SEFI-522796 format. One record per atom (N, C-alpha, C): residue number from 1; x, y, z. Coordinates in Angstrom, 2 decimals, decimal comma. Layout:
# SEFI-522796
REC     k         u         v         w
REC   NUM         X         Y         Z
...
This chain:
# SEFI-522796
REC     k         u         v         w
REC     1     12,75    -18,18     -6,64
REC     1     11,45    -17,79     -7,19
REC     1     11,49    -16,41     -7,83
REC     2     12,43    -15,55     -7,37
REC     2     12,51    -14,20     -7,92
REC     2     12,88    -14,20     -9,39
REC     3     13,51    -15,32     -9,88
REC     3     13,88    -15,40    -11,28
REC     3     12,67    -15,74    -12,16
REC     4     11,57    -16,15    -11,53
REC     4     10,38    -16,52    -12,27
REC     4      9,57    -15,28    -12,61
REC     5      8,84    -15,37    -13,69
REC     5      7,97    -14,27    -14,09
REC     5      6,83    -14,13    -13,09
REC     6      6,35    -12,90    -12,95
REC     6      5,19    -12,66    -12,11
REC     6      3,99    -13,41    -12,67
REC     7      3,20    -13,93    -11,78
REC     7      1,96    -14,60    -12,18
REC     7      0,82    -14,00    -11,38
REC     8      0,00    -13,18    -12,02
REC     8     -1,11    -12,52    -11,37
REC     8     -2,39    -13,30    -11,63
REC     9     -2,98    -13,79    -10,56
REC     9     -4,23    -14,54    -10,66
REC     9     -5,28    -13,92     -9,73
REC    10     -6,55    -14,04    -10,08
REC    10     -7,61    -13,50     -9,19
REC    10     -7,51    -14,14     -7,81
REC    11     -7,64    -13,31     -6,78
REC    11     -7,61    -13,81     -5,41
REC    11     -9,04    -13,98     -4,90
REC    12     -9,23    -14,98     -4,05
REC    12    -10,57    -15,33     -3,59
REC    12    -11,26    -14,19     -2,87
REC    13    -10,51    -13,46     -2,04
REC    13    -11,12    -12,38     -1,27
REC    13    -11,72    -11,32     -2,16
REC    14    -11,09    -11,07     -3,31
REC    14    -11,60    -10,05     -4,23
REC    14    -12,89    -10,48     -4,91
REC    15    -13,14    -11,79     -4,96
REC    15    -14,31    -12,30     -5,65
REC    15    -15,50    -12,55     -4,72
REC    16    -15,24    -12,58     -3,42
REC    16    -16,31    -12,83     -2,46
REC    16    -17,08    -11,55     -2,15
REC    17    -18,36    -11,70     -1,86
REC    17    -19,15    -10,57     -1,37
REC    17    -18,56    -10,09     -0,05
REC    18    -18,44     -8,78      0,15
REC    18    -17,84     -8,27      1,40
REC    18    -18,51     -8,77      2,66
REC    19    -19,82     -9,13      2,56
REC    19    -20,56     -9,60      3,73
REC    19    -20,46    -11,11      3,93
REC    20    -19,80    -11,79      3,01
REC    20    -19,60    -13,22      3,15
REC    20    -18,75    -13,49      4,41
REC    21    -19,16    -14,39      5,28
REC    21    -18,38    -14,67      6,50
REC    21    -16,94    -15,05      6,22
REC    22    -16,70    -15,74      5,10
REC    22    -15,32    -16,11      4,76
REC    22    -14,48    -14,87      4,45
REC    23    -15,10    -13,89      3,79
REC    23    -14,40    -12,64      3,49
REC    23    -14,13    -11,85      4,76
REC    24    -15,11    -11,81      5,65
REC    24    -14,93    -11,09      6,90
REC    24    -13,81    -11,72      7,73
REC    25    -13,76    -13,03      7,74
REC    25    -12,71    -13,72      8,48
REC    25    -11,35    -13,47      7,83
REC    26    -11,30    -13,47      6,51
REC    26    -10,04    -13,26      5,82
REC    26     -9,50    -11,85      6,06
REC    27    -10,40    -10,86      6,09
REC    27     -9,94     -9,49      6,39
REC    27     -9,40     -9,40      7,81
REC    28     -9,99    -10,16      8,72
REC    28     -9,45    -10,22     10,07
REC    28     -8,08    -10,90     10,07
REC    29     -7,93    -11,94      9,26
REC    29     -6,64    -12,62      9,12
REC    29     -5,56    -11,64      8,66
REC    30     -5,93    -10,73      7,77
REC    30     -4,94     -9,82      7,20
REC    30     -4,28     -8,95      8,26
REC    31     -4,99     -8,67      9,34
REC    31     -4,38     -7,89     10,43
REC    31     -3,22     -8,67     11,04
REC    32     -3,41     -9,98     11,21
REC    32     -2,33    -10,81     11,74
REC    32     -1,20    -10,95     10,72
REC    33     -1,56    -11,05      9,44
REC    33     -0,54    -11,13      8,39
REC    33      0,32     -9,87      8,39
REC    34     -0,32     -8,70      8,51
REC    34      0,43     -7,45      8,55
REC    34      1,40     -7,43      9,73
REC    35      0,96     -7,93     10,87
REC    35      1,85     -7,95     12,02
REC    35      3,01     -8,92     11,79
REC    36      2,73    -10,07     11,19
REC    36      3,79    -11,03     10,92
REC    36      4,80    -10,48      9,91
REC    37      4,31     -9,67      8,97
REC    37      5,18     -9,07      7,96
REC    37      5,90     -7,83      8,46
REC    38      5,51     -7,34      9,63
REC    38      6,12     -6,11     10,15
REC    38      5,74     -4,89      9,34
REC    39      4,50     -4,85      8,86
REC    39      4,09     -3,80      7,93
REC    39      4,20     -2,40      8,53
REC    40      3,84     -2,24      9,81
REC    40      3,92     -0,92     10,41
REC    40      5,36     -0,43     10,49
REC    41      6,27     -1,29     10,91
REC    41      7,68     -0,91     10,98
REC    41      8,22     -0,58      9,59
REC    42      7,77     -1,31      8,59
REC    42      8,21     -1,05      7,22
REC    42      7,74      0,33      6,76
REC    43      6,50      0,68      7,06
REC    43      5,98      2,00      6,68
REC    43      6,74      3,11      7,40
REC    44      7,03      2,91      8,66
REC    44      7,77      3,94      9,41
REC    44      9,17      4,13      8,83
REC    45      9,83      3,02      8,49
REC    45     11,16      3,12      7,88
REC    45     11,09      3,79      6,53
REC    46     10,06      3,46      5,75
REC    46      9,90      4,09      4,43
REC    46      9,71      5,59      4,56
REC    47      8,92      6,00      5,53
REC    47      8,71      7,44      5,74
REC    47     10,01      8,14      6,09
REC    48     10,83      7,50      6,91
REC    48     12,10      8,13      7,28
REC    48     13,02      8,27      6,08
REC    49     12,94      7,31      5,14
REC    49     13,77      7,39      3,94
REC    49     13,30      8,48      2,99
REC    50     11,99      8,75      2,96
REC    50     11,49      9,81      2,09
REC    50     12,05     11,17      2,48
REC    51     12,23     11,38      3,78
REC    51     12,74     12,66      4,29
REC    51     11,93     13,84      3,75
REC    52     10,64     13,78      4,01
REC    52      9,75     14,85      3,55
REC    52     10,11     16,17      4,22
REC    53     10,03     17,23      3,46
REC    53     10,38     18,55      3,98
REC    53      9,38     19,04      5,01
REC    54      8,14     18,53      4,93
REC    54      7,08     18,95      5,85
REC    54      6,12     17,79      6,07
REC    55      5,48     17,72      7,23
REC    55      4,49     16,66      7,45
REC    55      3,37     16,74      6,43
REC    56      2,89     15,61      5,95
REC    56      1,82     15,62      4,94
REC    56      0,50     16,11      5,54
REC    57     -0,20     16,93      4,78
REC    57     -1,50     17,41      5,21
REC    57     -2,64     16,70      4,48
REC    58     -2,32     16,07      3,35
REC    58     -3,32     15,32      2,60
REC    58     -2,72     13,98      2,19
REC    59     -3,44     12,90      2,50
REC    59     -2,96     11,54      2,27
REC    59     -4,06     10,73      1,62
REC    60     -3,69      9,86      0,68
REC    60     -4,63      8,91      0,11
REC    60     -4,04      7,51      0,23
REC    61     -4,86      6,54      0,64
REC    61     -4,44      5,15      0,64
REC    61     -5,27      4,39     -0,39
REC    62     -4,59      3,69     -1,29
REC    62     -5,24      2,90     -2,32
REC    62     -5,44      1,47     -1,84
REC    63     -6,63      0,91     -2,12
REC    63     -6,91     -0,43     -1,62
REC    63     -6,88     -0,46     -0,11
REC    64     -7,52      0,54      0,51
REC    64     -7,38      0,76      1,94
REC    64     -8,04     -0,30      2,80
REC    65     -8,96     -1,07      2,25
REC    65     -9,63     -2,10      3,05
REC    65    -10,37     -1,48      4,21
REC    66    -10,13     -2,01      5,41
REC    66    -10,83     -1,50      6,58
REC    66    -10,14     -0,30      7,22
REC    67     -9,02      0,14      6,65
REC    67     -8,35      1,35      7,11
REC    67     -7,54      1,22      8,38
REC    68     -7,38      0,00      8,91
REC    68     -6,76     -0,14     10,22
REC    68     -5,23     -0,13     10,18
REC    69     -4,61     -0,50      9,06
REC    69     -3,15     -0,44      9,01
REC    69     -2,68      1,01      9,09
REC    70     -3,28      1,87      8,30
REC    70     -2,89      3,27      8,34
REC    70     -3,30      3,91      9,67
REC    71     -4,35      3,40     10,28
REC    71     -4,75      3,89     11,60
REC    71     -3,64      3,65     12,62
REC    72     -3,01      2,50     12,54
REC    72     -1,89      2,22     13,45
REC    72     -0,75      3,20     13,21
REC    73     -0,49      3,52     11,94
REC    73      0,55      4,50     11,64
REC    73      0,15      5,88     12,17
REC    74     -1,12      6,24     12,02
REC    74     -1,59      7,53     12,53
REC    74     -1,37      7,64     14,03
REC    75     -1,59      6,54     14,75
REC    75     -1,36      6,55     16,18
REC    75      0,09      6,77     16,54
REC    76      0,99      6,22     15,72
REC    76      2,43      6,40     15,96
REC    76      2,87      7,83     15,64
REC    77      2,29      8,42     14,61
REC    77      2,75      9,72     14,13
REC    77      2,15     10,90     14,91
REC    78      1,11     10,66     15,73
REC    78      0,58     11,76     16,53
REC    78      1,58     12,10     17,63
REC    79      1,73     13,35     18,07
REC    79      0,99     14,53     17,58
REC    79      1,71     15,28     16,44
REC    80      2,75     14,66     15,86
REC    80      3,50     15,39     14,82
REC    80      2,66     15,65     13,59
REC    81      1,81     14,68     13,22
REC    81      0,94     14,86     12,06
REC    81     -0,44     15,30     12,55
REC    82     -0,74     16,55     12,35
REC    82     -2,00     17,12     12,81
REC    82     -2,80     17,64     11,63
REC    83     -4,13     17,59     11,75
REC    83     -4,99     18,17     10,72
REC    83     -4,89     17,50      9,37
REC    84     -4,61     16,19      9,36
REC    84     -4,45     15,47      8,10
REC    84     -5,82     15,21      7,47
REC    85     -5,93     15,47      6,18
REC    85     -7,12     15,10      5,40
REC    85     -6,80     13,78      4,71
REC    86     -7,45     12,71      5,15
REC    86     -7,16     11,36      4,67
REC    86     -8,28     10,85      3,78
REC    87     -7,89     10,31      2,63
REC    87     -8,84      9,64      1,73
REC    87     -8,51      8,15      1,73
REC    88     -9,50      7,33      2,10
REC    88     -9,36      5,88      2,07
REC    88    -10,14      5,37      0,86
REC    89     -9,42      4,89     -0,15
REC    89    -10,05      4,49     -1,40
REC    89    -10,06      2,97     -1,53
REC    90    -11,23      2,41     -1,79
REC    90    -11,37      0,97     -1,97
REC    90    -12,65      0,73     -2,78
REC    91    -12,72     -0,42     -3,42
REC    91    -13,95     -0,75     -4,18
REC    91    -15,15     -0,96     -3,27
REC    92    -14,89     -1,34     -2,01
REC    92    -15,96     -1,62     -1,07
REC    92    -15,81     -0,73      0,16
REC    93    -16,93     -0,40      0,77
REC    93    -16,90      0,39      2,00
REC    93    -16,75     -0,57      3,18
REC    94    -15,54     -0,64      3,73
REC    94    -15,22     -1,61      4,78
REC    94    -14,80     -0,95      6,08
REC    95    -14,72      0,36      6,09
REC    95    -14,25      1,10      7,26
REC    95    -15,42      1,29      8,23
REC    96    -15,26      0,83      9,47
REC    96    -16,37      0,91     10,41
REC    96    -16,33      2,22     11,20
REC    97    -17,39      2,45     11,96
REC    97    -17,55      3,70     12,71
REC    97    -16,45      3,87     13,75
REC    98    -16,07      2,79     14,42
REC    98    -15,04      2,87     15,45
REC    98    -13,71      3,34     14,87
REC    99    -13,36      2,82     13,70
REC    99    -12,11      3,24     13,04
REC    99    -12,16      4,72     12,69
REC   100    -13,28      5,17     12,14
REC   100    -13,42      6,57     11,78
REC   100    -13,30      7,47     13,02
REC   101    -13,92      7,06     14,11
REC   101    -13,87      7,86     15,34
REC   101    -12,45      7,92     15,90
REC   102    -11,71      6,83     15,77
REC   102    -10,33      6,84     16,26
REC   102     -9,48      7,80     15,44
REC   103     -9,66      7,78     14,12
REC   103     -8,97      8,76     13,27
REC   103     -9,30     10,18     13,72
REC   104    -10,59     10,43     13,94
REC   104    -11,01     11,77     14,33
REC   104    -10,40     12,17     15,67
REC   105    -10,25     11,19     16,55
REC   105     -9,61     11,46     17,83
REC   105     -8,16     11,88     17,69
REC   106     -7,54     11,46     16,60
REC   106     -6,16     11,88     16,31
REC   106     -6,11     13,23     15,59
REC   107     -7,28     13,80     15,32
REC   107     -7,34     15,07     14,61
REC   107     -7,29     14,93     13,10
REC   108     -7,60     13,73     12,59
REC   108     -7,61     13,49     11,15
REC   108     -9,04     13,57     10,62
REC   109     -9,21     14,15      9,45
REC   109    -10,49     14,20      8,76
REC   109    -10,48     13,13      7,67
REC   110    -11,41     12,16      7,74
REC   110    -11,37     10,99      6,87
REC   110    -12,52     11,03      5,87
REC   111    -12,17     10,77      4,61
REC   111    -13,15     10,64      3,54
REC   111    -13,01      9,24      2,95
REC   112    -14,06      8,43      3,04
REC   112    -14,03      7,08      2,48
REC   112    -14,62      7,12      1,08
REC   113    -13,83      6,70      0,09
REC   113    -14,24      6,74     -1,31
REC   113    -14,35      5,32     -1,84
REC   114    -15,53      4,95     -2,33
REC   114    -15,74      3,64     -2,93
REC   114    -15,56      3,78     -4,44
REC   115    -14,40      3,38     -4,94
REC   115    -14,09      3,54     -6,36
REC   115    -13,01      2,54     -6,75
REC   116    -13,07      2,08     -7,98
REC   116    -12,02      1,23     -8,52
REC   116    -10,76      2,07     -8,73
REC   117     -9,63      1,58     -8,25
REC   117     -8,40      2,37     -8,31
REC   117     -7,97      2,68     -9,74
REC   118     -8,21      1,76    -10,68
REC   118     -7,84      2,02    -12,06
REC   118     -8,70      3,13    -12,67
REC   119     -9,98      3,17    -12,31
REC   119    -10,83      4,26    -12,78
REC   119    -10,37      5,58    -12,18
REC   120    -10,03      5,54    -10,91
REC   120     -9,48      6,73    -10,23
REC   120     -8,22      7,22    -10,93
REC   121     -7,33      6,28    -11,26
REC   121     -6,06      6,65    -11,88
REC   121     -6,24      7,22    -13,28
REC   122     -7,24      6,73    -14,01
REC   122     -7,44      7,16    -15,38
REC   122     -8,30      8,39    -15,53
REC   123     -8,91      8,85    -14,45
REC   123     -9,79     10,02    -14,51
REC   123     -8,98     11,32    -14,52
REC   124     -9,58     12,42    -14,95
REC   124     -8,88     13,71    -14,89
REC   124     -8,48     14,03    -13,45
REC   125     -7,34     14,68    -13,30
REC   125     -6,83     15,01    -11,96
REC   125     -7,61     16,20    -11,41
REC   126     -8,31     15,96    -10,31
REC   126     -9,08     17,04     -9,67
REC   126     -8,59     17,33     -8,26
REC   127     -7,74     16,46     -7,72
REC   127     -7,23     16,65     -6,36
REC   127     -5,82     16,10     -6,28
REC   128     -4,97     16,78     -5,54
REC   128     -3,59     16,34     -5,35
REC   128     -3,36     16,03     -3,88
REC   129     -2,37     15,17     -3,63
REC   129     -2,08     14,71     -2,27
REC   129     -0,59     14,88     -1,96
REC   130     -0,30     15,08     -0,70
REC   130      1,10     15,15     -0,27
REC   130      1,73     13,77     -0,23
REC   131      0,91     12,75      0,03
REC   131      1,45     11,40      0,22
REC   131      0,41     10,37     -0,16
REC   132      0,87      9,30     -0,82
REC   132      0,00      8,19     -1,21
REC   132      0,60      6,89     -0,67
REC   133     -0,26      6,05     -0,10
REC   133      0,15      4,74      0,39
REC   133     -0,54      3,64     -0,41
REC   134      0,14      2,50     -0,55
REC   134     -0,48      1,28     -1,05
REC   134      0,21      0,11     -0,35
REC   135     -0,56     -0,72      0,30
REC   135      0,00     -1,85      1,03
REC   135     -0,68     -3,13      0,57
REC   136      0,11     -4,08      0,08
REC   136     -0,40     -5,35     -0,45
REC   136     -1,48     -5,10     -1,48
REC   137     -1,21     -4,17     -2,38
REC   137     -2,22     -3,77     -3,36
REC   137     -1,71     -3,83     -4,80
REC   138     -0,52     -3,33     -5,06
REC   138     -0,01     -3,26     -6,44
REC   138      0,10     -4,64     -7,08
REC   139      0,33     -5,66     -6,28
REC   139      0,55     -6,99     -6,86
REC   139     -0,70     -7,56     -7,52
REC   140     -1,85     -6,93     -7,31
REC   140     -3,08     -7,39     -7,96
REC   140     -3,11     -7,05     -9,46
REC   141     -2,18     -6,21     -9,93
REC   141     -2,26     -5,69    -11,29
REC   141     -1,15     -6,25    -12,18
REC   142     -1,55     -6,66    -13,38
REC   142     -0,56     -7,03    -14,38
REC   142      0,13     -5,76    -14,89
REC   143      1,25     -5,92    -15,60
REC   143      2,09     -4,77    -15,92
REC   143      1,35     -3,64    -16,65
REC   144      0,54     -3,91    -17,67
REC   144     -0,13     -2,78    -18,34
REC   144     -1,03     -1,99    -17,38
REC   145     -1,77     -2,69    -16,53
REC   145     -2,63     -2,01    -15,56
REC   145     -1,80     -1,32    -14,50
REC   146     -0,69     -1,94    -14,11
REC   146      0,19     -1,34    -13,11
REC   146      0,73      0,00    -13,60
REC   147      1,09      0,07    -14,87
REC   147      1,61      1,33    -15,42
REC   147      0,53      2,42    -15,40
REC   148     -0,71      2,04    -15,70
REC   148     -1,81      3,01    -15,65
REC   148     -1,99      3,51    -14,22
REC   149     -1,98      2,58    -13,27
REC   149     -2,18      2,95    -11,88
REC   149     -1,07      3,87    -11,38
REC   150      0,17      3,51    -11,68
REC   150      1,29      4,32    -11,20
REC   150      1,33      5,69    -11,87
REC   151      0,91      5,75    -13,12
REC   151      0,83      7,05    -13,79
REC   151     -0,19      7,94    -13,10
REC   152     -1,31      7,34    -12,68
REC   152     -2,32      8,09    -11,96
REC   152     -1,81      8,57    -10,61
REC   153     -1,04      7,74     -9,93
REC   153     -0,45      8,13     -8,65
REC   153      0,53      9,28     -8,85
REC   154      1,43      9,13     -9,82
REC   154      2,46     10,15    -10,05
REC   154      1,86     11,50    -10,41
REC   155      0,72     11,49    -11,09
REC   155      0,08     12,74    -11,48
REC   155     -0,61     13,44    -10,32
REC   156     -0,81     12,71     -9,20
REC   156     -1,63     13,25     -8,11
REC   156     -0,91     13,46     -6,80
REC   157      0,33     12,98     -6,68
REC   157      0,95     13,00     -5,36
REC   157      2,38     13,51     -5,40
REC   158      2,83     13,97     -4,24
REC   158      4,22     14,41     -4,08
REC   158      5,12     13,28     -3,64
REC   159      4,54     12,25     -3,01
REC   159      5,33     11,12     -2,52
REC   159      4,47      9,87     -2,48
REC   160      5,13      8,71     -2,63
REC   160      4,41      7,44     -2,73
REC   160      5,20      6,36     -2,02
REC   161      4,47      5,56     -1,23
REC   161      5,05      4,40     -0,55
REC   161      4,21      3,18     -0,90
REC   162      4,86      2,14     -1,40
REC   162      4,18      0,87     -1,67
REC   162      4,93     -0,25     -0,96
REC   163      4,21     -1,05     -0,19
REC   163      4,77     -2,23      0,47
REC   163      4,03     -3,45     -0,05
REC   164      4,77     -4,34     -0,72
REC   164      4,16     -5,45     -1,46
REC   164      4,78     -6,79     -1,07
REC   165      4,15     -7,89     -1,45
REC   165      4,80     -9,19     -1,24
REC   165      6,08     -9,28     -2,07
REC   166      7,11     -9,87     -1,49
REC   166      8,34    -10,10     -2,24
REC   166      8,26    -11,47     -2,90
REC   167      8,69    -11,53     -4,13
REC   167      8,62    -12,77     -4,90
REC   167      9,96    -13,50     -4,82
REC   168     10,11    -14,31     -3,79
REC   168     11,30    -15,16     -3,69
REC   168     10,95    -16,42     -2,91
REC   169     11,91    -17,31     -2,78
REC   169     11,62    -18,62     -2,19
REC   169     11,28    -18,52     -0,71
REC   170     11,94    -17,60      0,01
REC   170     11,67    -17,47      1,44
REC   170     10,24    -16,97      1,68
REC   171      9,83    -15,96      0,90
REC   171      8,47    -15,45      1,02
REC   171      7,45    -16,51      0,60
REC   172      7,80    -17,29     -0,42
REC   172      6,91    -18,36     -0,86
REC   172      6,72    -19,38      0,26
REC   173      7,80    -19,71      0,95
REC   173      7,69    -20,63      2,08
REC   173      6,78    -20,03      3,16
REC   174      6,99    -18,75      3,45
REC   174      6,16    -18,10      4,46
REC   174      4,69    -18,09      4,07
REC   175      4,41    -17,93      2,78
REC   175      3,02    -17,89      2,33
REC   175      2,31    -19,22      2,56
REC   176      3,06    -20,31      2,56
REC   176      2,46    -21,62      2,79
REC   176      2,28    -21,92      4,28
REC   177      2,75    -21,00      5,13
REC   177      2,68    -21,24      6,57
REC   177      1,72    -20,30      7,28
REC   178      0,95    -19,49      6,51
REC   178      0,05    -18,54      7,17
REC   178     -1,04    -19,24      7,96
REC   179     -1,27    -20,51      7,69
REC   179     -2,22    -21,26      8,49
REC   179     -1,82    -21,32      9,95
REC   180     -0,52    -21,18     10,23
REC   180     -0,05    -21,18     11,62
REC   180     -0,53    -19,95     12,37
REC   181     -0,94    -18,92     11,62
REC   181     -1,49    -17,71     12,24
REC   181     -2,98    -17,85     12,52
REC   182     -3,54    -18,99     12,15
REC   182     -4,96    -19,20     12,31
REC   182     -5,77    -18,75     11,11
REC   183     -5,11    -18,54      9,98
REC   183     -5,79    -18,03      8,79
REC   183     -6,73    -19,06      8,20
REC   184     -7,82    -18,57      7,60
REC   184     -8,79    -19,47      6,98
REC   184     -8,34    -19,87      5,58
REC   185     -9,15    -20,68      4,92
REC   185     -8,78    -21,23      3,61
REC   185     -8,61    -20,12      2,56
REC   186     -9,44    -19,08      2,64
REC   186     -9,33    -17,98      1,69
REC   186     -7,97    -17,31      1,82
REC   187     -7,58    -16,98      3,04
REC   187     -6,30    -16,31      3,27
REC   187     -5,13    -17,20      2,89
REC   188     -5,24    -18,50      3,19
REC   188     -4,15    -19,42      2,88
REC   188     -3,92    -19,50      1,38
REC   189     -4,99    -19,60      0,61
REC   189     -4,84    -19,66     -0,85
REC   189     -4,35    -18,33     -1,41
REC   190     -4,91    -17,23     -0,93
REC   190     -4,54    -15,92     -1,45
REC   190     -3,11    -15,55     -1,12
REC   191     -2,60    -16,01      0,02
REC   191     -1,22    -15,70      0,39
REC   191     -0,23    -16,27     -0,63
REC   192     -0,48    -17,48     -1,07
REC   192      0,40    -18,11     -2,06
REC   192      0,31    -17,36     -3,39
REC   193     -0,90    -17,00     -3,79
REC   193     -1,08    -16,24     -5,03
REC   193     -0,41    -14,88     -4,94
REC   194     -0,47    -14,26     -3,78
REC   194      0,10    -12,92     -3,61
REC   194      1,61    -12,93     -3,83
REC   195      2,27    -13,93     -3,28
REC   195      3,72    -14,00     -3,45
REC   195      4,08    -14,25     -4,91
REC   196      3,33    -15,11     -5,60
REC   196      3,59    -15,38     -7,01
REC   196      3,40    -14,13     -7,85
REC   197      2,52    -13,22     -7,39
REC   197      2,27    -11,97     -8,11
REC   197      3,10    -10,82     -7,57
REC   198      3,95    -11,11     -6,59
REC   198      4,74    -10,07     -5,94
REC   198      5,86     -9,55     -6,82
REC   199      6,78     -8,82     -6,20
REC   199      7,79     -8,09     -6,96
REC   199      9,20     -8,44     -6,50
REC   200     10,14     -8,21     -7,39
REC   200     11,56     -8,41     -7,11
REC   200     12,35     -7,40     -7,95
REC   201     13,59     -7,19     -7,56
REC   201     14,46     -6,30     -8,34
REC   201     13,90     -4,90     -8,45
REC   202     13,87     -4,37     -9,69
REC   202     13,39     -3,00     -9,92
REC   202     12,10     -3,00    -10,75
REC   203     11,26     -4,00    -10,55
REC   203     10,07     -4,16    -11,39
REC   203      9,08     -3,01    -11,24
REC   204      8,92     -2,48    -10,04
REC   204      8,00     -1,36     -9,87
REC   204      8,63     -0,09    -10,42
REC   205      9,91      0,10    -10,16
REC   205     10,62      1,28    -10,69
REC   205     10,52      1,34    -12,21
REC   206     10,60      0,18    -12,85
REC   206     10,54      0,13    -14,32
REC   206      9,19      0,59    -14,84
REC   207      8,15      0,45    -14,02
REC   207      6,81      0,86    -14,44
REC   207      6,46      2,28    -13,99
REC   208      7,34      2,90    -13,23
REC   208      7,07      4,24    -12,70
REC   208      7,28      5,30    -13,79
REC   209      6,35      6,24    -13,99
REC   209      6,47      7,24    -15,06
REC   209      7,43      8,38    -14,68
REC   210      8,62      8,33    -15,19
REC   210      9,62      9,34    -14,85
REC   210      9,35     10,70    -15,50
REC   211      8,48     10,74    -16,51
REC   211      8,25     12,00    -17,21
REC   211      7,42     12,98    -16,39
REC   212      6,91     12,53    -15,24
REC   212      6,04     13,39    -14,44
REC   212      6,82     14,34    -13,53
REC   213      8,09     14,56    -13,79
REC   213      8,88     15,48    -12,98
REC   213     10,13     14,82    -12,45
REC   214     10,85     15,54    -11,58
REC   214     12,09     15,04    -11,00
REC   214     11,78     14,28     -9,71
REC   215     12,15     13,01     -9,67
REC   215     11,80     12,15     -8,56
REC   215     13,04     11,50     -7,93
REC   216     13,01     11,32     -6,63
REC   216     13,90     10,41     -5,92
REC   216     13,16      9,09     -5,81
REC   217     13,78      8,01     -6,28
REC   217     13,10      6,71     -6,34
REC   217     14,00      5,65     -5,72
REC   218     13,42      4,78     -4,95
REC   218     14,17      3,64     -4,40
REC   218     13,27      2,42     -4,31
REC   219     13,83      1,25     -4,60
REC   219     13,11     -0,01     -4,51
REC   219     14,01     -1,01     -3,79
REC   220     13,45     -1,76     -2,82
REC   220     14,33     -2,59     -2,00
REC   220     13,55     -3,70     -1,30
REC   221     14,25     -4,72     -0,85
REC   221     13,69     -5,77     -0,03
REC   221     13,50     -5,26      1,38
REC   222     12,42     -5,68      2,02
REC   222     12,18     -5,34      3,42
REC   222     11,87     -6,64      4,15
REC   223     12,75     -7,03      5,05
REC   223     12,58     -8,29      5,76
REC   223     11,36     -8,24      6,68
REC   224     10,67     -9,37      6,89
REC   224     11,07    -10,68      6,36
REC   224     10,51    -11,03      4,98
REC   225      9,36    -10,47      4,58
REC   225      8,71    -10,99      3,38
REC   225      8,29     -9,92      2,38
REC   226      8,69     -8,68      2,57
REC   226      8,13     -7,59      1,77
REC   226      9,10     -7,03      0,74
REC   227      8,52     -6,28     -0,19
REC   227      9,26     -5,59     -1,23
REC   227      8,69     -4,17     -1,30
REC   228      9,55     -3,18     -1,20
REC   228      9,09     -1,80     -1,08
REC   228      9,52     -0,94     -2,26
REC   229      8,67      0,02     -2,55
REC   229      8,97      1,03     -3,56
REC   229      8,66      2,40     -2,96
REC   230      9,60      3,32     -3,13
REC   230      9,44      4,69     -2,64
REC   230      9,67      5,66     -3,79
REC   231      8,87      6,71     -3,84
REC   231      9,08      7,77     -4,82
REC   231      8,66      9,09     -4,18
REC   232      9,48     10,10     -4,34
REC   232      9,16     11,42     -3,82
REC   232      9,72     12,47     -4,76
REC   233      8,94     13,49     -5,04
REC   233      9,43     14,58     -5,89
REC   233     10,57     15,29     -5,18
REC   234     11,57     15,68     -5,95
REC   234     12,71     16,38     -5,37
REC   234     12,28     17,60     -4,58
REC   235     11,25     18,30     -5,06
REC   235     10,81     19,53     -4,39
REC   235     10,15     19,25     -3,04
REC   236      9,75     17,99     -2,80
REC   236      9,07     17,66     -1,54
REC   236     10,03     17,12     -0,49
REC   237     11,29     16,92     -0,86
REC   237     12,28     16,40      0,09
REC   237     12,96     17,52      0,84
REC   238     13,40     17,18      2,04
REC   238     14,16     18,14      2,84
REC   238     15,41     18,54      2,07
REC   239     15,83     19,78      2,22
REC   239     16,95     20,32      1,44
REC   239     18,24     19,53      1,66
REC   240     18,41     18,96      2,85
REC   240     19,66     18,25      3,17
REC   240     19,61     16,80      2,74
REC   241     18,46     16,33      2,24
REC   241     18,31     14,90      1,93
REC   241     19,22     14,51      0,77
REC   242     19,73     13,29      0,83
REC   242     20,59     12,76     -0,22
REC   242     19,79     12,57     -1,50
REC   243     20,38     12,95     -2,63
REC   243     19,68     12,81     -3,90
REC   243     19,82     11,39     -4,42
REC   244     18,71     10,84     -4,91
REC   244     18,72      9,49     -5,46
REC   244     18,60      9,51     -6,96
REC   245     17,92      8,49     -7,50
REC   245     17,80      8,39     -8,94
REC   245     16,54      9,06     -9,43
């Protein structure tokens, strides 16, 4: 399947009202999908590969949803990451009070921003971040939009981690089996679409704007079903870190 062209189609969850019971159930399904994909372990491994010279003090997550995936990472990184200013950006406000309070208990200050990521990326740069995350988000964009989004990220951050669906036959098989996790019809349909819109090879690297400075960049498969992209400015890496491309 990796030899096939990406096919980006609208996903049902994006078209449903956030208060629709099917949407609420699908967002709950996504927590189980993240666990099945090993998303937290993938993020931790990605962070270790970045070899940041200092813990990030400002973080933005694009397409943050309910904010619970990054919350799990925050729990793992405490107490090393203290006083983090976190921005959770999504088109809809889905972060509940309990999640916000848990972040605050970790010493994180959270700002929830309801904005379209492409509008955010195309706007004048008014704030910069030490680190940007995107999980199961980039695959929603066709190449022209993806380039706009990544240009906006590169202009605003010192480091970037993206964990996306991998576009190959094994991931495609897995996408047809999410019903075994108890997923509803919305999640089952969207999982198949997500893999078809996923990434392989160096497709994200090819869309990354290299003119925005000197970057260490890596793109790789992450078992069992993910595809990762990492980018960090050379100045933000530890002095002993190995230089990449």
